[in-house]
Residue, then its C-alpha position, 0 to 999 in steps of 0.5 A: m335525196n343526196a349522198l350521206h355526208t359523214s365522218v366516214h372518209h374514202s380511205a376509211v371505206f376502202d381500207h376498212p378491215e371488213m371491206g373484203e369482197h363487197e360489191n357495192i356500198v351505198f350511203v343514203q339520206d333523206k333530210e325530210t324524214g331524217l333517214n340516214a342509212i347504209i346499204a351494203v351488197h356483199d356478194t351476188t354470185l348465187g342471186p340477189a343480195l338478200g338481207g334485213c334492214r336494221v334500225w339502231p342508234y349507232d354512236n357514229p356512222a363508222d360503227a354503222l358501216t362496220d355493222a353493215l359490212r359484217l352483217s352483209r358478209g354474214m348473209t352471203y354465208k348464211n344464204a349459201l349454207a342454207g341452200l338458198d339461191l341468194g347472195g348477201g346484203k344488209a341495210v342499217i338505218i341510224a336511228d332509235p327505233r323507239k323514238h325516230k322511226s316513222v312510216e315516212l322514214m321507212e317509205a324513203f328507205g324503200l325508195h332507195v332500195d328500189r334504186l338498186s334495181g333488185t341487186y339488194v332485197t330487204a327484209e325485217d331485222v332488229g328494230v324493224s316491224p312487219e308494219d315497217m316492211e309494209a311501208v317499205a313495200r309501197f315503194t319497192e317490190h324488192v322486199r320480202g317478209t311482207s303479207a304480199t310476199g308470203l308468211g309475214d313476220p320471219s321471227p317465228y321461223t328464226a326461233l324454230g331454227v334456233f330451237q332445233g339448233i339448240k337440240a342438235s348442240a345438246q345432242h352433240v355435247f350431252g348425248n341426247d337432245d332432251l332439254s327437260g332438266r337443262t338450264v338455259s340462259v337466254q340473253g335478249l327477249g325480242h321477237v326471236g329470243f322470247d319465242v326461243a325461251r317459250q319453246l325451251h320452257d315447253a321442252g322442260a328447260s329452266l330459264i334464266v332471262s335478260d334484256i335491256h327492255a324491262p317489260a320483256v323480262l317481266k313478261a318472261i318471268d310471268a310466262f315461264g317462271a324464269t329467273a332474271v339477271d342483268p344482260a351484262e351477266a347473262h353469259m356468266a350464269e351457271v347453266d348448261i346452255f347459253a343462248p345469246c339472242a341480242l346484239g353481236a360481238g358478245l363472245n370476246a376475250r373478256t366474256i369467254p373466260q367467264i362462260k360456265a355453259k358447255v354450249v353456246a347456241g343462240a339467235a344473235n348475229n356475229q356473236l364472235q368479236t374476232p376469229a380468235d374467239g371461236i378458237a378460245l371457245k374450243k380450247r375451253g371445251i365449249l361447243y359453239a353453234p355458228d350463228y349464221a347456221i343456227n339463225a337461218g330460219g328467218v331468211i329461209s322463210i322470207a326466201l321460200a314463202s309463197p303468198g297463199e301457201d302453207d308453210q310446210v316447205v319453210r318449216e321442213k327446211t328450217m327444221a333441217i338446221g339441226d341436221t346441218l349443225s350436226a354435220i358441222f359439229k362432226r366435221a369440225e371434230t374430224e378435222n380438229s377445226t372449229p364449227e364456225q371454220v367448218a361452216d365457212t368452208m361449207a359455204e365457200e365450197r358452194l360459192a366456189k362451185a357456183r362461180l365455176a358453173 
């Protein structure tokens, strides 16, 4: 299993705008299984770098590297803000999960994770199933979210945290957290997005849904009486709340002027394309729930779960995401800042304290 030879050159890595303080970046391939992957370890100040593995058909290795770097940094901040004793990392496998993923490919990935000697701990992310993680676990113990390490699939906890975050956001903007009669556009109906939609429906919200995968949309229409729109138009819907639960960078200079919702609160990672986009949302009077604060339920579940135990501790810490967001929103108002700037500051305050200890 040799180093991955790609169009990502030496200077393109070290001068990369997302490089920042990354500690370790590993390019791996396995010819036999077709594995092409990048593992990025951002920061291990608080503990081993925990972050999921994403399988996605990137157009080129440079795009995959950018995603890995951004996502791993995001995990450092997510884990710090969630109060976990873990650093941040991320892995991306360049493949179409519906066509090219195999048990053998995931096992080969597990072998590479093991070679990092516990500095990186992997888990499930986009394009990866609980069964995939079981395959990874056959070749490394540095994996979470499996049947042997606790609660299995983390997506219900991610969804629970996002739902609590939506309620906290509604409370801040509308003066109460009652979602009955509210309209929500849920963009992305994967494991997390669909479960968020379910909880919103159960709370009495009216749903507009979208996904690139048509069967998921049809299922949501049938289950929740939802209205479907094209995913590219989900942010433009006439709703109270926009919940992006698909891929990142959806909040940008093109989409933000088109948003009609008063709240943006969803499960997607790296929702802001640039820092300027958070400021643009603030100027438009749109409350943004920082992605890594609201979607931390999954990482909380895989970090704190214990085999054979119930999920009470995990649920309590996940439910507290709403309280964390309320504190962020209030501090942002007091400091005339944006919620994501405040969330970053709170995470950095914890990291700085740990470095001094």
